[in-house]
N, C-alpha and C positions, 0 to 999 in steps of 0.2 A: 614379353607382353602377352598376357592371356586375354583373348577375346571372348572366352566362354561367357563370362558374366555380362559383357556388353551385348552379346547375342541374346542371352536369357532375359535381360532387362530392357531389351528393345533399343539399345544404343546403335546396333548395326542393322541396317535395313536389309530386308530379304532381297536377293538378286532379282527375282521376278518383279518385285515392287520397284526396285531401283530402275530397272530397264523400262518398266511401264511409265514411271515418273519422267525419265529422261526422254522417252518417245513423245510423251505428252508435252513436255517442255519444248522439245524441238519443233513439234507441230505448232505450238502456240507462238514460238519465235518466228517461224515461217509466215504464219498468218499475220503476226504483228508487223513484220517488215513489209508484207504485201499491202496491208491497210495503210501503213505509214507513207507509202509512195502513191496512194490512190488519189484520184481527183476528188472523190467524195469527201475524204478527210480534209483535203486542202480547202474545199468549199465550206465544210463544217467549221473549220477554224476561223475562216474569214467571216462567216455569218455569226459565229459565236462572239467575236470581237465587236461586231456591229450591234447585235441584239443586246449584249450586256453593257453597252456604252451608256453613260448617263444621259446623253442627248436622246438616244432611242427610247430609254425608259421614261424620260420626262414627256416626250412626245406622245407615247402610248398612254401615259397617265392622263394627259390633258384630253386626248381624244375620247377616252373611256369615261372620264369623270365630268367633263364640261357639259353643262346644261345648254340646250338650244336657246333658252331665254337669256343666257348670259352672252350671246354672240352679237356682234355688230350687225350681222345679217338679219337676225331676228328683230333687232331694234329698227333697222332700216325698213324692212318689209312691213312691219306693223305700223310704223309711222306713215309710210306711204299709203297703206290701206285705209288708215284713219282719215288721211287727207282726201284720198280718192272717194271715200264715202261721205265726205262732208257736203251737206246739201247746199250750203252757201257757195262753196268752191264749184260745185257742179253747176249752180245757177250762173256763176261768173262765166264759166266757159260756154254755157248756153247763150248768154247775153253777148259774149265776145264774138260768137259766130252769127249773131242775128243781123239781118239787113237793117233793122230799125236803128241799131247802134251805129252801124257804118254810116247811115244817112244822117244821123244826128251829129256824129263827129265831123262829117264833111260840112254840115251846116255851121257847126261851131267855129269853123275856120273862116267863115264869111263875115262881112261887116253887119249883116242883118242880125247876127247873134245878139248884138247889143239891144235890139228892140224887144227881147224877151223880158226885159225889166220894166217896160212901159205898158201900163194897163191899156192906155188908149190905142196902142198899136196892136195889142193882143185882141182887142174887140174888133179890130178891122180885119184880122187875118186868121183864117182857119188853120193854116199851116203853122203859124206862130204858136197858136194855142196847142197844137199837136206836139210840137217840139218842147213847149213848156211842160206839158203833161208828162212826157217821157223823162225830162230832166228831173222831175220831182218823183218819179216812180221808184219803187223798191228795187227793180232790176238795175236801174242805172246807179242808184246809190250803192248797191252791192258791188257793181262793177268798179265804181270809184274806190270803194274800200279795198278791193283786192288787186286792182291793176297796179303793176310795178311794185307790189308789196313783197316783203321778205318771205311771207308764207307761200306765195305763188312761186317765187324763185326756188324755195326749198322743195316745193312739190315737183317742179320741173326737173330739178337735179335728181331727186329720188326716182322719179319716173324713168329718167334716162338710165340711172344706175341699175335699178332693179330689172330692167329689160335686157341688160347685157348678158351675154353667154356666160361670162365669168361669174357674175353675181348669181345667176340662176343655178349654176352648178355648185357654187359654194353654199348657197342657201339650202339646196337640196341635200348636200352632203351633211351640213350641220343639223338639219332637221331629221336626219336618219339616225335612229337609235343604234343601228348596226354599222355606223360610219367607219369604225375601226377595220371592219372586214373589207372595206372598199379601198384601203390604202395599199401602197407599195410595201410599206413597212409590215403590214399584216402578211402579205405574201412572202416577204423575207423571213418573218418569224415562223410561218407555217412550214417553209422549206427547211428552216433550221430545226424545227421540232421533228420533222420527218427524218432528217439525217441523224438527229439525236437518238432516235429509236432504231436506227439501222443496226442490225446485230453485229456487224463488223466494227462499227464505230463505238458501240456500247462495249464490245470486247476490248478495243484499243484503249478507251478512256478508263476502264476499270482494271486494266492489267498493269501490274507493277513491273517495270522493265528491268529492275535490278537483277532478278534471277537470270536474265538473258545475257548478262555481261560476259560470262565465261564462254557461252556459245558464240557471242559476237566476236570475242577476242580470238578464239581458236577455230580455225577451219580445218576440215578433213584433208589430209594430204595422202592418206592411204587407208583403204578399208578392204578387208577380205572376210566375207561371210561363208566362204568355202562352198561355192556352188559348182566347183569343178570336180571332175572325176579322176583325173590322173595328175600326178605331180608335174608332168611335162606341160600340162595345160594351165599351170599356175605361174605365179611370179616367184615362187619359192624354189630353192634348189637344195638337194641333199649335200651334206658335207660342210666343211669349214671354208672361210674366205678371209685371207689376210694379205697384207702387202707383199710378203715374200711369196713368190710364185710356187715354191715347193710346198707351201702350207695351204695351198688352195686345192680343194677337192675332197674326195671321200676317203677318210681314214679314221682310225680309232686312236685311243690314248691308252698307253700301258698302265696308267694310274687308275683306270677304270676296269670293270669286269664284264663289259659287253662290247661286242664288235658292232660298229655302225655299218648298216647293211645297204648303203647306196639307194635309199628311198624305198626299199622293198618292205619295210616295216611301217610305211606311211600310207594311209588311205583316207578317203572321205566317205562318211556314211550319214545320210539324212542331214547334210549340211554341217556336219561336225568333223573336224580334222582329228584323226587318231594317229598317235605315234605309239607303237606297241613294243613292249619288251617281251621277247619270247625265250623260252628255255630251249635252245637249239645250238648245236656246235657251229662255229664258223672260224675259218682261218683267214686272216686279213692283215693288211698293212696297218701298223700302229706307230704312233709317235712316242718316242722315249726321250725324256728331257736330257739324258746323258748320252744315249747311243744314237739318237736320231731315229730314222724310220727303220723298223724291224718287222718281220712277219711274226704274228702272234696268234695263238689259238685262244678262243673265248668260248665259254659255255652258254652265253646268252647273246641275242642280237637285239639291236634297236636302231634308231636313226637320229640324226641331228640335221636340222634345216636352217638355212640362212636366207634372209630376205634382202640381201644387198641389191638385188634387181627390182625389189618392190619399193623400198623406201630407205634412203640414207639421209639423215637429217640431224642437225644440231639444235638442241632444245625442243620444246613442245610437250605434248602429252602422248604417252604410249600406253595403250590399254589392251587387255585381252580378257575374255570370259572363258574360264577354264575349270576343269576338275581333274583330280588325280586318283588313279586306282592302282591297287597292288601294294604288297608289303616287301620290304627289303630292297626297294628301288627308289630313285629320285627323279624329279622332273624340274625343268627350268625354263623360264622365259627371261631372256637377258638381251642386253645391247652390247654389240662389239664394234670395233673400228678396224682401221688398217693393221693395227698391232694387237697383241694379246691384252695389253693394258693401254688405256683404261677399259674397264668392264663394269657394266651396271647390272646387277641382279634385280630385276623387277620382282621376281619371286623365284625362290628355289625351295622345293618341298621334298622332304625325305620320308613323307608319310606320317611322321610324328609331329614335326614342327615345320614352320616355314621361315625362311630367312630372306631378308632384303638387305641390300648394301651396295657399296661401290669399291672396286679395286682401283688403285691408281699408283703411279710410279713417281717418286721424287728423285732428286739427284743422288740421294744416298741409299734409298730402300723402297721396297714395295709396301704399300699400306692398304688396309681394308677396314672400312667403317661399315658396321652392319647392326642388324637387330633381329632377334628371333621372335616368332609369333607362335603361340599355341592356342588351344581351345576351340579350333574350328574343325568341322567335319570336312576334310579335304576331298571327300568323295562327292561333295555337292558343288554345284557351279558357284563360283564367285568372280567378281570383276576385279582384276588386279591392275592398278594404275600407277604410273610414274609421271609426276609433273616436274619437268626439267627446265629451269630458268638459268640465266647467266650467273645467278648468285647461289642457287641452292637446288637440292633434289628433295622431292616430297613424295612419299609412297602412300597409297591408299588401298584398302580392301573394301569394296563397295563404297559406302559413304564415310568410312572411318579413316582418318589419318593415322597411320601407324608408325611413321618414322620421318624424320626431316634432318638434313645435314647440309652444311655449306662446305664441307671438306671434300676434296677430290672431284669437284664439279668439272666434267670434261669440257674442253674447248675445241671439239672436232665433231665431224659428222659421224653418226653411228647408225647401225641397222639392227633389226630384231633377229634373234635366234630362238629356236625352240628345240628342246631335246629331252629325251628320257634316257637315264643312264643308271649304272650301279657303281657307287663309289667304292673305294678300296676298303672302307670300313663296314660295308653292308654285306649281308649274307647273300642277297640276290633273290629274285623271284620274278614272277610274271605280272604284268599290269599294263596300264596305258595312261597316256596324257591325252585328254579330250579338250579340244579348243573349238568353241562355238563361233568366235569371231576375234579378229585382231583389228584395231583401229588406231591410227596415228593422226595427230593434229599439229598444226603449226600455228605459231602466234602471228596473226596477220597485222599486228600493230608494230612489229619490230622490222 
């Protein structure tokens, strides 16, 4: 697989842009989760349901559009005022309170009242003529017209009604053109609109949560950005680590052309891990597949690091940001377990091409499924990733998937390994493997 044209045509994202995008995505996810649990968002959602309900909208529409003249309060107060200003009704109440009426009504209940109809009696009595005159007066006739009438009853009811606190408040409310702003619903809506403009809630509402699925699914189980100064201060150790005790420790391989140097070729500079291949003689213990351990002379030195004390995990995502320098040498970021197999090469670079794949052992033979990648400047930093699930292994360089297989998927915990070496087919030379960071994630949904 040649990634040159993908890089040229923009298919592969630059490492700097990818890191920036991931950092921004991680920051957005953190903010999203913070807002998601906030009381403000909880309140906003509750108010949203309330404000967007049909009942709320209808109530607001009525309050804003209804004319004061269309209210019962308007009809009642205007009818009351009309009656209150009626001169005949006013005269009725004036007469009702007069002593003359009370005197006449008392007289009317006496036997002498019948004498008002006799002219002869009227001529004899001044008081009878006075009563007769009042009975024929406009005041009394007005009194008779309204007394115990429907209109006075209606007036009394309205007078009582419009004087109540409830009516005064209701009438004042409906008479106010800005009545909506006096309601609890207005305050609810105002608070809702305030929350709707809250930057965090605007962010939350406008953010598509789908890109967060991977971040939410995978949590960091190990991260090293190489802020330490010496190997002893880190969680990495030089050498190999297998189940067999004799295969634990610092040694080299007779199938390679460099002697592993017990961590002396490993250092951190400006937060970047360096594993350096140097042209220098070394005599050290080496493993031979036929002879076992032997003492062997090498013309080059390098190092191999294992992270068994840093992280040992089945499945997940294993990533490293690395670059490779030098000719005639190789570099590898791989996963190992208690035994030599299975082994997953997250990336193995010989300076010309890069190889990814998995070694595994069947009942009958050892197998290796792999893919070679060309077309990249391996002297530049790239992010090499492996997604390991129960069913498959998927490799990525930056944002581009480069290989996927369901063959040989390990079913055991594995730990990361880093090394620079010279294979038997290489001429040899000096160079280095530079690692900016290593990060491991576990699937929190499993």
